[in-house]
PDBQT receptor file of N, H, CA, C and O in Angstrom, charges set to zero:
ATOM      1  N   MET A   1       3.299  45.166  29.856  1.00  0.00    +0.000 N 
ATOM      2  CA  MET A   1       2.409  44.478  28.958  1.00  0.00    +0.000 C 
ATOM      3  C   MET A   1       2.316  43.006  29.379  1.00  0.00    +0.000 C 
ATOM      4  O   MET A   1       3.304  42.273  29.342  1.00  0.00    +0.000 OA
ATOM      5  N   ASN A   2       1.141  42.601  29.769  1.00  0.00    +0.000 N 
ATOM      6  H   ASN A   2       0.339  43.197  29.799  1.00  0.00    +0.000 HD
ATOM      7  CA  ASN A   2       0.934  41.231  30.216  1.00  0.00    +0.000 C 
ATOM      8  C   ASN A   2       0.052  40.520  29.200  1.00  0.00    +0.000 C 
ATOM      9  O   ASN A   2      -1.101  40.898  28.990  1.00  0.00    +0.000 OA
ATOM     10  N   LYS A   3       0.609  39.475  28.565  1.00  0.00    +0.000 N 
ATOM     11  H   LYS A   3       1.545  39.168  28.735  1.00  0.00    +0.000 HD
ATOM     12  CA  LYS A   3      -0.158  38.740  27.553  1.00  0.00    +0.000 C 
ATOM     13  C   LYS A   3      -0.454  37.346  28.077  1.00  0.00    +0.000 C 
ATOM     14  O   LYS A   3       0.427  36.651  28.584  1.00  0.00    +0.000 OA
ATOM     15  N   ASP A   4      -1.706  36.956  27.944  1.00  0.00    +0.000 N 
ATOM     16  H   ASP A   4      -2.422  37.521  27.532  1.00  0.00    +0.000 HD
ATOM     17  CA  ASP A   4      -2.077  35.583  28.264  1.00  0.00    +0.000 C 
ATOM     18  C   ASP A   4      -2.093  34.784  26.966  1.00  0.00    +0.000 C 
ATOM     19  O   ASP A   4      -2.876  35.060  26.056  1.00  0.00    +0.000 OA
ATOM     20  N   VAL A   5      -1.229  33.808  26.901  1.00  0.00    +0.000 N 
ATOM     21  H   VAL A   5      -0.593  33.584  27.640  1.00  0.00    +0.000 HD
ATOM     22  CA  VAL A   5      -1.135  32.992  25.702  1.00  0.00    +0.000 C 
ATOM     23  C   VAL A   5      -1.471  31.556  26.085  1.00  0.00    +0.000 C 
ATOM     24  O   VAL A   5      -0.824  30.959  26.946  1.00  0.00    +0.000 OA
ATOM     25  N   ASP A   6      -2.484  31.019  25.435  1.00  0.00    +0.000 N 
ATOM     26  H   ASP A   6      -3.010  31.504  24.736  1.00  0.00    +0.000 HD
ATOM     27  CA  ASP A   6      -2.839  29.617  25.657  1.00  0.00    +0.000 C 
ATOM     28  C   ASP A   6      -2.185  28.772  24.565  1.00  0.00    +0.000 C 
ATOM     29  O   ASP A   6      -2.408  28.981  23.373  1.00  0.00    +0.000 OA
ATOM     30  N   ILE A   7      -1.397  27.841  24.994  1.00  0.00    +0.000 N 
ATOM     31  H   ILE A   7      -1.216  27.671  25.963  1.00  0.00    +0.000 HD
ATOM     32  CA  ILE A   7      -0.720  26.968  24.050  1.00  0.00    +0.000 C 
ATOM     33  C   ILE A   7      -1.419  25.612  24.090  1.00  0.00    +0.000 C 
ATOM     34  O   ILE A   7      -1.514  24.965  25.133  1.00  0.00    +0.000 OA
ATOM     35  N   GLU A   8      -1.900  25.208  22.925  1.00  0.00    +0.000 N 
ATOM     36  H   GLU A   8      -1.823  25.733  22.077  1.00  0.00    +0.000 HD
ATOM     37  CA  GLU A   8      -2.561  23.907  22.835  1.00  0.00    +0.000 C 
ATOM     38  C   GLU A   8      -1.572  22.876  22.326  1.00  0.00    +0.000 C 
ATOM     39  O   GLU A   8      -0.834  23.117  21.371  1.00  0.00    +0.000 OA
ATOM     40  N   ARG A   9      -1.571  21.748  22.967  1.00  0.00    +0.000 N 
ATOM     41  H   ARG A   9      -2.170  21.552  23.743  1.00  0.00    +0.000 HD
ATOM     42  CA  ARG A   9      -0.708  20.659  22.523  1.00  0.00    +0.000 C 
ATOM     43  C   ARG A   9      -1.578  19.583  21.904  1.00  0.00    +0.000 C 
ATOM     44  O   ARG A   9      -2.561  19.133  22.492  1.00  0.00    +0.000 OA
ATOM     45  N   HIS A  10      -1.195  19.187  20.716  1.00  0.00    +0.000 N 
ATOM     46  H   HIS A  10      -0.396  19.553  20.239  1.00  0.00    +0.000 HD
ATOM     47  CA  HIS A  10      -1.903  18.113  20.021  1.00  0.00    +0.000 C 
ATOM     48  C   HIS A  10      -0.946  16.934  19.877  1.00  0.00    +0.000 C 
ATOM     49  O   HIS A  10       0.124  17.050  19.280  1.00  0.00    +0.000 OA
ATOM     50  N   GLU A  11      -1.347  15.818  20.428  1.00  0.00    +0.000 N 
ATOM     51  H   GLU A  11      -2.216  15.723  20.914  1.00  0.00    +0.000 HD
ATOM     52  CA  GLU A  11      -0.531  14.624  20.286  1.00  0.00    +0.000 C 
ATOM     53  C   GLU A  11      -1.209  13.689  19.299  1.00  0.00    +0.000 C 
ATOM     54  O   GLU A  11      -2.373  13.323  19.465  1.00  0.00    +0.000 OA
ATOM     55  N   VAL A  12      -0.470  13.313  18.278  1.00  0.00    +0.000 N 
ATOM     56  H   VAL A  12       0.475  13.611  18.143  1.00  0.00    +0.000 HD
ATOM     57  CA  VAL A  12      -1.008  12.429  17.250  1.00  0.00    +0.000 C 
ATOM     58  C   VAL A  12      -0.474  11.030  17.510  1.00  0.00    +0.000 C 
ATOM     59  O   VAL A  12       0.734  10.803  17.555  1.00  0.00    +0.000 OA
ATOM     60  N   GLN A  13      -1.394  10.111  17.677  1.00  0.00    +0.000 N 
ATOM     61  H   GLN A  13      -2.376  10.295  17.640  1.00  0.00    +0.000 HD
ATOM     62  CA  GLN A  13      -0.986   8.726  17.886  1.00  0.00    +0.000 C 
ATOM     63  C   GLN A  13      -1.372   7.914  16.667  1.00  0.00    +0.000 C 
ATOM     64  O   GLN A  13      -2.520   7.923  16.223  1.00  0.00    +0.000 OA
ATOM     65  N   GLU A  14      -0.380   7.212  16.138  1.00  0.00    +0.000 N 
ATOM     66  H   GLU A  14       0.552   7.206  16.498  1.00  0.00    +0.000 HD
ATOM     67  CA  GLU A  14      -0.640   6.369  14.978  1.00  0.00    +0.000 C 
ATOM     68  C   GLU A  14      -1.291   5.084  15.451  1.00  0.00    +0.000 C 
ATOM     69  O   GLU A  14      -0.748   4.374  16.298  1.00  0.00    +0.000 OA
ATOM     70  N   LYS A  15      -2.439   4.796  14.906  1.00  0.00    +0.000 N 
ATOM     71  H   LYS A  15      -2.880   5.373  14.218  1.00  0.00    +0.000 HD
ATOM     72  CA  LYS A  15      -3.119   3.560  15.245  1.00  0.00    +0.000 C 
ATOM     73  C   LYS A  15      -2.982   2.598  14.074  1.00  0.00    +0.000 C 
ATOM     74  O   LYS A  15      -3.328   2.933  12.941  1.00  0.00    +0.000 OA
ATOM     75  N   SER A  16      -2.481   1.419  14.349  1.00  0.00    +0.000 N 
ATOM     76  H   SER A  16      -2.199   1.147  15.269  1.00  0.00    +0.000 HD
ATOM     77  CA  SER A  16      -2.351   0.445  13.276  1.00  0.00    +0.000 C 
ATOM     78  C   SER A  16      -3.667  -0.305  13.156  1.00  0.00    +0.000 C 
ATOM     79  O   SER A  16      -4.071  -1.039  14.058  1.00  0.00    +0.000 OA
ATOM     80  N   ASP A  17      -4.312  -0.108  12.047  1.00  0.00    +0.000 N 
ATOM     81  H   ASP A  17      -3.984   0.488  11.314  1.00  0.00    +0.000 HD
ATOM     82  CA  ASP A  17      -5.585  -0.759  11.785  1.00  0.00    +0.000 C 
ATOM     83  C   ASP A  17      -5.303  -2.044  11.022  1.00  0.00    +0.000 C 
ATOM     84  O   ASP A  17      -4.805  -2.002   9.897  1.00  0.00    +0.000 OA
ATOM     85  N   SER A  18      -5.613  -3.171  11.619  1.00  0.00    +0.000 N 
ATOM     86  H   SER A  18      -6.018  -3.205  12.533  1.00  0.00    +0.000 HD
ATOM     87  CA  SER A  18      -5.256  -4.443  10.996  1.00  0.00    +0.000 C 
ATOM     88  C   SER A  18      -6.014  -4.667   9.698  1.00  0.00    +0.000 C 
ATOM     89  O   SER A  18      -5.497  -5.325   8.795  1.00  0.00    +0.000 OA
ATOM     90  N   SER A  19      -7.217  -4.141   9.582  1.00  0.00    +0.000 N 
ATOM     91  H   SER A  19      -7.637  -3.607  10.316  1.00  0.00    +0.000 HD
ATOM     92  CA  SER A  19      -7.951  -4.305   8.322  1.00  0.00    +0.000 C 
ATOM     93  C   SER A  19      -7.293  -3.517   7.205  1.00  0.00    +0.000 C 
ATOM     94  O   SER A  19      -7.301  -3.951   6.053  1.00  0.00    +0.000 OA
ATOM     95  N   MET A  20      -6.720  -2.360   7.531  1.00  0.00    +0.000 N 
ATOM     96  H   MET A  20      -6.713  -2.007   8.467  1.00  0.00    +0.000 HD
ATOM     97  CA  MET A  20      -6.006  -1.559   6.535  1.00  0.00    +0.000 C 
ATOM     98  C   MET A  20      -4.741  -2.291   6.090  1.00  0.00    +0.000 C 
ATOM     99  O   MET A  20      -4.399  -2.274   4.908  1.00  0.00    +0.000 OA
ATOM    100  N   VAL A  21      -4.057  -2.923   7.015  1.00  0.00    +0.000 N 
ATOM    101  H   VAL A  21      -4.335  -2.936   7.975  1.00  0.00    +0.000 HD
ATOM    102  CA  VAL A  21      -2.848  -3.674   6.677  1.00  0.00    +0.000 C 
ATOM    103  C   VAL A  21      -3.192  -4.835   5.764  1.00  0.00    +0.000 C 
ATOM    104  O   VAL A  21      -2.498  -5.076   4.777  1.00  0.00    +0.000 OA
ATOM    105  N   TRP A  22      -4.265  -5.561   6.087  1.00  0.00    +0.000 N 
ATOM    106  H   TRP A  22      -4.829  -5.364   6.889  1.00  0.00    +0.000 HD
ATOM    107  CA  TRP A  22      -4.647  -6.716   5.270  1.00  0.00    +0.000 C 
ATOM    108  C   TRP A  22      -5.114  -6.290   3.885  1.00  0.00    +0.000 C 
ATOM    109  O   TRP A  22      -4.817  -6.965   2.900  1.00  0.00    +0.000 OA
ATOM    110  N   SER A  23      -5.834  -5.192   3.797  1.00  0.00    +0.000 N 
ATOM    111  H   SER A  23      -6.075  -4.643   4.597  1.00  0.00    +0.000 HD
ATOM    112  CA  SER A  23      -6.298  -4.753   2.473  1.00  0.00    +0.000 C 
ATOM    113  C   SER A  23      -5.123  -4.323   1.608  1.00  0.00    +0.000 C 
ATOM    114  O   SER A  23      -5.126  -4.567   0.401  1.00  0.00    +0.000 OA
ATOM    115  N   THR A  24      -4.121  -3.687   2.203  1.00  0.00    +0.000 N 
ATOM    116  H   THR A  24      -4.119  -3.489   3.183  1.00  0.00    +0.000 HD
ATOM    117  CA  THR A  24      -2.929  -3.310   1.453  1.00  0.00    +0.000 C 
ATOM    118  C   THR A  24      -2.164  -4.551   1.011  1.00  0.00    +0.000 C 
ATOM    119  O   THR A  24      -1.676  -4.610  -0.118  1.00  0.00    +0.000 OA
ATOM    120  N   PHE A  25      -2.055  -5.543   1.896  1.00  0.00    +0.000 N 
ATOM    121  H   PHE A  25      -2.451  -5.495   2.813  1.00  0.00    +0.000 HD
ATOM    122  CA  PHE A  25      -1.369  -6.794   1.549  1.00  0.00    +0.000 C 
ATOM    123  C   PHE A  25      -2.076  -7.499   0.396  1.00  0.00    +0.000 C 
ATOM    124  O   PHE A  25      -1.424  -7.979  -0.532  1.00  0.00    +0.000 OA
ATOM    125  N   ILE A  26      -3.399  -7.562   0.450  1.00  0.00    +0.000 N 
ATOM    126  H   ILE A  26      -3.928  -7.171   1.203  1.00  0.00    +0.000 HD
ATOM    127  CA  ILE A  26      -4.168  -8.228  -0.604  1.00  0.00    +0.000 C 
ATOM    128  C   ILE A  26      -4.010  -7.482  -1.928  1.00  0.00    +0.000 C 
ATOM    129  O   ILE A  26      -3.911  -8.102  -2.987  1.00  0.00    +0.000 OA
ATOM    130  N   LYS A  27      -3.987  -6.145  -1.863  1.00  0.00    +0.000 N 
ATOM    131  H   LYS A  27      -4.067  -5.642  -1.002  1.00  0.00    +0.000 HD
ATOM    132  CA  LYS A  27      -3.834  -5.354  -3.080  1.00  0.00    +0.000 C 
ATOM    133  C   LYS A  27      -2.500  -5.640  -3.756  1.00  0.00    +0.000 C 
ATOM    134  O   LYS A  27      -2.457  -5.882  -4.962  1.00  0.00    +0.000 OA
ATOM    135  N   TYR A  28      -1.408  -5.615  -2.987  1.00  0.00    +0.000 N 
ATOM    136  H   TYR A  28      -1.444  -5.419  -2.007  1.00  0.00    +0.000 HD
ATOM    137  CA  TYR A  28      -0.107  -5.862  -3.588  1.00  0.00    +0.000 C 
ATOM    138  C   TYR A  28       0.080  -7.318  -3.983  1.00  0.00    +0.000 C 
ATOM    139  O   TYR A  28       0.796  -7.605  -4.942  1.00  0.00    +0.000 OA
ATOM    140  N   ALA A  29      -0.546  -8.238  -3.270  1.00  0.00    +0.000 N 
ATOM    141  H   ALA A  29      -1.128  -8.005  -2.491  1.00  0.00    +0.000 HD
ATOM    142  CA  ALA A  29      -0.495  -9.643  -3.673  1.00  0.00    +0.000 C 
ATOM    143  C   ALA A  29      -1.203  -9.829  -5.010  1.00  0.00    +0.000 C 
ATOM    144  O   ALA A  29      -0.745 -10.600  -5.854  1.00  0.00    +0.000 OA
ATOM    145  N   ALA A  30      -2.317  -9.128  -5.206  1.00  0.00    +0.000 N 
ATOM    146  H   ALA A  30      -2.688  -8.502  -4.521  1.00  0.00    +0.000 HD
ATOM    147  CA  ALA A  30      -3.022  -9.195  -6.493  1.00  0.00    +0.000 C 
ATOM    148  C   ALA A  30      -2.160  -8.611  -7.610  1.00  0.00    +0.000 C 
ATOM    149  O   ALA A  30      -2.129  -9.147  -8.718  1.00  0.00    +0.000 OA
ATOM    150  N   TYR A  31      -1.456  -7.504  -7.319  1.00  0.00    +0.000 N 
ATOM    151  H   TYR A  31      -1.482  -7.068  -6.419  1.00  0.00    +0.000 HD
ATOM    152  CA  TYR A  31      -0.547  -6.940  -8.324  1.00  0.00    +0.000 C 
ATOM    153  C   TYR A  31       0.521  -7.947  -8.712  1.00  0.00    +0.000 C 
ATOM    154  O   TYR A  31       0.830  -8.092  -9.894  1.00  0.00    +0.000 OA
ATOM    155  N   LEU A  32       1.091  -8.646  -7.735  1.00  0.00    +0.000 N 
ATOM    156  H   LEU A  32       0.839  -8.528  -6.775  1.00  0.00    +0.000 HD
ATOM    157  CA  LEU A  32       2.129  -9.629  -8.034  1.00  0.00    +0.000 C 
ATOM    158  C   LEU A  32       1.585 -10.800  -8.843  1.00  0.00    +0.000 C 
ATOM    159  O   LEU A  32       2.244 -11.271  -9.770  1.00  0.00    +0.000 OA
ATOM    160  N   ILE A  33       0.395 -11.269  -8.503  1.00  0.00    +0.000 N 
ATOM    161  H   ILE A  33      -0.140 -10.886  -7.750  1.00  0.00    +0.000 HD
ATOM    162  CA  ILE A  33      -0.210 -12.382  -9.243  1.00  0.00    +0.000 C 
ATOM    163  C   ILE A  33      -0.466 -11.979 -10.688  1.00  0.00    +0.000 C 
ATOM    164  O   ILE A  33      -0.200 -12.756 -11.605  1.00  0.00    +0.000 OA
ATOM    165  N   ILE A  34      -0.979 -10.771 -10.899  1.00  0.00    +0.000 N 
ATOM    166  H   ILE A  34      -1.195 -10.140 -10.155  1.00  0.00    +0.000 HD
ATOM    167  CA  ILE A  34      -1.226 -10.291 -12.262  1.00  0.00    +0.000 C 
ATOM    168  C   ILE A  34       0.090 -10.154 -13.020  1.00  0.00    +0.000 C 
ATOM    169  O   ILE A  34       0.176 -10.539 -14.186  1.00  0.00    +0.000 OA
ATOM    170  N   PHE A  35       1.120  -9.605 -12.364  1.00  0.00    +0.000 N 
ATOM    171  H   PHE A  35       1.050  -9.292 -11.417  1.00  0.00    +0.000 HD
ATOM    172  CA  PHE A  35       2.422  -9.431 -13.011  1.00  0.00    +0.000 C 
ATOM    173  C   PHE A  35       2.999 -10.773 -13.445  1.00  0.00    +0.000 C 
ATOM    174  O   PHE A  35       3.435 -10.923 -14.587  1.00  0.00    +0.000 OA
ATOM    175  N   PHE A  36       3.002 -11.750 -12.540  1.00  0.00    +0.000 N 
ATOM    176  H   PHE A  36       2.647 -11.628 -11.613  1.00  0.00    +0.000 HD
ATOM    177  CA  PHE A  36       3.569 -13.049 -12.894  1.00  0.00    +0.000 C 
ATOM    178  C   PHE A  36       2.688 -13.787 -13.897  1.00  0.00    +0.000 C 
ATOM    179  O   PHE A  36       3.194 -14.583 -14.688  1.00  0.00    +0.000 OA
ATOM    180  N   GLY A  37       1.398 -13.541 -13.880  1.00  0.00    +0.000 N 
ATOM    181  H   GLY A  37       0.987 -12.895 -13.237  1.00  0.00    +0.000 HD
ATOM    182  CA  GLY A  37       0.525 -14.132 -14.891  1.00  0.00    +0.000 C 
ATOM    183  C   GLY A  37       0.836 -13.607 -16.280  1.00  0.00    +0.000 C 
ATOM    184  O   GLY A  37       0.887 -14.375 -17.241  1.00  0.00    +0.000 OA
ATOM    185  N   VAL A  38       1.042 -12.309 -16.390  1.00  0.00    +0.000 N 
ATOM    186  H   VAL A  38       1.001 -11.685 -15.610  1.00  0.00    +0.000 HD
ATOM    187  CA  VAL A  38       1.387 -11.707 -17.683  1.00  0.00    +0.000 C 
ATOM    188  C   VAL A  38       2.765 -12.185 -18.129  1.00  0.00    +0.000 C 
ATOM    189  O   VAL A  38       2.985 -12.459 -19.309  1.00  0.00    +0.000 OA
ATOM    190  N   LEU A  39       3.691 -12.282 -17.173  1.00  0.00    +0.000 N 
ATOM    191  H   LEU A  39       3.513 -12.059 -16.215  1.00  0.00    +0.000 HD
ATOM    192  CA  LEU A  39       5.028 -12.775 -17.495  1.00  0.00    +0.000 C 
ATOM    193  C   LEU A  39       4.963 -14.220 -18.000  1.00  0.00    +0.000 C 
ATOM    194  O   LEU A  39       5.655 -14.567 -18.957  1.00  0.00    +0.000 OA
ATOM    195  N   TYR A  40       4.153 -15.053 -17.376  1.00  0.00    +0.000 N 
ATOM    196  H   TYR A  40       3.591 -14.770 -16.599  1.00  0.00    +0.000 HD
ATOM    197  CA  TYR A  40       3.961 -16.439 -17.805  1.00  0.00    +0.000 C 
ATOM    198  C   TYR A  40       3.374 -16.485 -19.216  1.00  0.00    +0.000 C 
ATOM    199  O   TYR A  40       3.806 -17.277 -20.053  1.00  0.00    +0.000 OA
ATOM    200  N   LEU A  41       2.395 -15.635 -19.465  1.00  0.00    +0.000 N 
ATOM    201  H   LEU A  41       2.044 -14.991 -18.785  1.00  0.00    +0.000 HD
ATOM    202  CA  LEU A  41       1.769 -15.572 -20.781  1.00  0.00    +0.000 C 
ATOM    203  C   LEU A  41       2.794 -15.205 -21.849  1.00  0.00    +0.000 C 
ATOM    204  O   LEU A  41       2.820 -15.809 -22.922  1.00  0.00    +0.000 OA
ATOM    205  N   ILE A  42       3.627 -14.226 -21.559  1.00  0.00    +0.000 N 
ATOM    206  H   ILE A  42       3.606 -13.736 -20.688  1.00  0.00    +0.000 HD
ATOM    207  CA  ILE A  42       4.625 -13.799 -22.530  1.00  0.00    +0.000 C 
ATOM    208  C   ILE A  42       5.651 -14.898 -22.792  1.00  0.00    +0.000 C 
ATOM    209  O   ILE A  42       6.000 -15.161 -23.942  1.00  0.00    +0.000 OA
ATOM    210  N   ILE A  43       6.133 -15.540 -21.727  1.00  0.00    +0.000 N 
ATOM    211  H   ILE A  43       5.849 -15.327 -20.793  1.00  0.00    +0.000 HD
ATOM    212  CA  ILE A  43       7.201 -16.525 -21.890  1.00  0.00    +0.000 C 
ATOM    213  C   ILE A  43       6.710 -17.785 -22.583  1.00  0.00    +0.000 C 
ATOM    214  O   ILE A  43       7.389 -18.291 -23.477  1.00  0.00    +0.000 OA
ATOM    215  N   TYR A  44       5.549 -18.310 -22.197  1.00  0.00    +0.000 N 
ATOM    216  H   TYR A  44       4.998 -17.899 -21.471  1.00  0.00    +0.000 HD
ATOM    217  CA  TYR A  44       5.130 -19.609 -22.704  1.00  0.00    +0.000 C 
ATOM    218  C   TYR A  44       4.211 -19.570 -23.909  1.00  0.00    +0.000 C 
ATOM    219  O   TYR A  44       4.053 -20.584 -24.589  1.00  0.00    +0.000 OA
ATOM    220  N   TYR A  45       3.597 -18.419 -24.197  1.00  0.00    +0.000 N 
ATOM    221  H   TYR A  45       3.725 -17.595 -23.645  1.00  0.00    +0.000 HD
ATOM    222  CA  TYR A  45       2.689 -18.375 -25.340  1.00  0.00    +0.000 C 
ATOM    223  C   TYR A  45       3.158 -17.439 -26.456  1.00  0.00    +0.000 C 
ATOM    224  O   TYR A  45       3.078 -17.790 -27.633  1.00  0.00    +0.000 OA
ATOM    225  N   LEU A  46       3.638 -16.276 -26.099  1.00  0.00    +0.000 N 
ATOM    226  H   LEU A  46       3.703 -15.991 -25.143  1.00  0.00    +0.000 HD
ATOM    227  CA  LEU A  46       3.993 -15.306 -27.134  1.00  0.00    +0.000 C 
ATOM    228  C   LEU A  46       5.439 -15.453 -27.599  1.00  0.00    +0.000 C 
ATOM    229  O   LEU A  46       5.719 -15.261 -28.782  1.00  0.00    +0.000 OA
ATOM    230  N   LEU A  47       6.347 -15.783 -26.715  1.00  0.00    +0.000 N 
ATOM    231  H   LEU A  47       6.119 -15.939 -25.754  1.00  0.00    +0.000 HD
ATOM    232  CA  LEU A  47       7.760 -15.892 -27.093  1.00  0.00    +0.000 C 
ATOM    233  C   LEU A  47       8.020 -17.033 -28.080  1.00  0.00    +0.000 C 
ATOM    234  O   LEU A  47       8.827 -16.842 -28.990  1.00  0.00    +0.000 OA
ATOM    235  N   PRO A  48       7.391 -18.202 -27.960  1.00  0.00    +0.000 N 
ATOM    236  CA  PRO A  48       7.619 -19.244 -28.973  1.00  0.00    +0.000 C 
ATOM    237  C   PRO A  48       7.085 -18.880 -30.368  1.00  0.00    +0.000 C 
ATOM    238  O   PRO A  48       7.535 -19.445 -31.365  1.00  0.00    +0.000 OA
ATOM    239  N   LEU A  49       6.147 -17.959 -30.445  1.00  0.00    +0.000 N 
ATOM    240  H   LEU A  49       5.782 -17.500 -29.635  1.00  0.00    +0.000 HD
ATOM    241  CA  LEU A  49       5.621 -17.575 -31.742  1.00  0.00    +0.000 C 
ATOM    242  C   LEU A  49       6.587 -16.699 -32.534  1.00  0.00    +0.000 C 
ATOM    243  O   LEU A  49       6.479 -16.582 -33.754  1.00  0.00    +0.000 OA
ATOM    244  N   VAL A  50       7.516 -16.096 -31.835  1.00  0.00    +0.000 N 
ATOM    245  H   VAL A  50       7.604 -16.192 -30.843  1.00  0.00    +0.000 HD
ATOM    246  CA  VAL A  50       8.466 -15.174 -32.492  1.00  0.00    +0.000 C 
ATOM    247  C   VAL A  50       9.586 -15.921 -33.150  1.00  0.00    +0.000 C 
ATOM    248  O   VAL A  50      10.470 -15.308 -33.747  1.00  0.00    +0.000 OA
TER     249      VAL A  50
């Protein structure tokens, strides 16, 4: 029994897209700014009212 088997090799190369990196950085920077803004609001405006 003679079988011909073709084996395909797929090589996946990770490409670092600089625009994707910058958009992710901007997204998390915005999250941090919003977080610290809310924290500032709580500490300086709402906490003295209590």
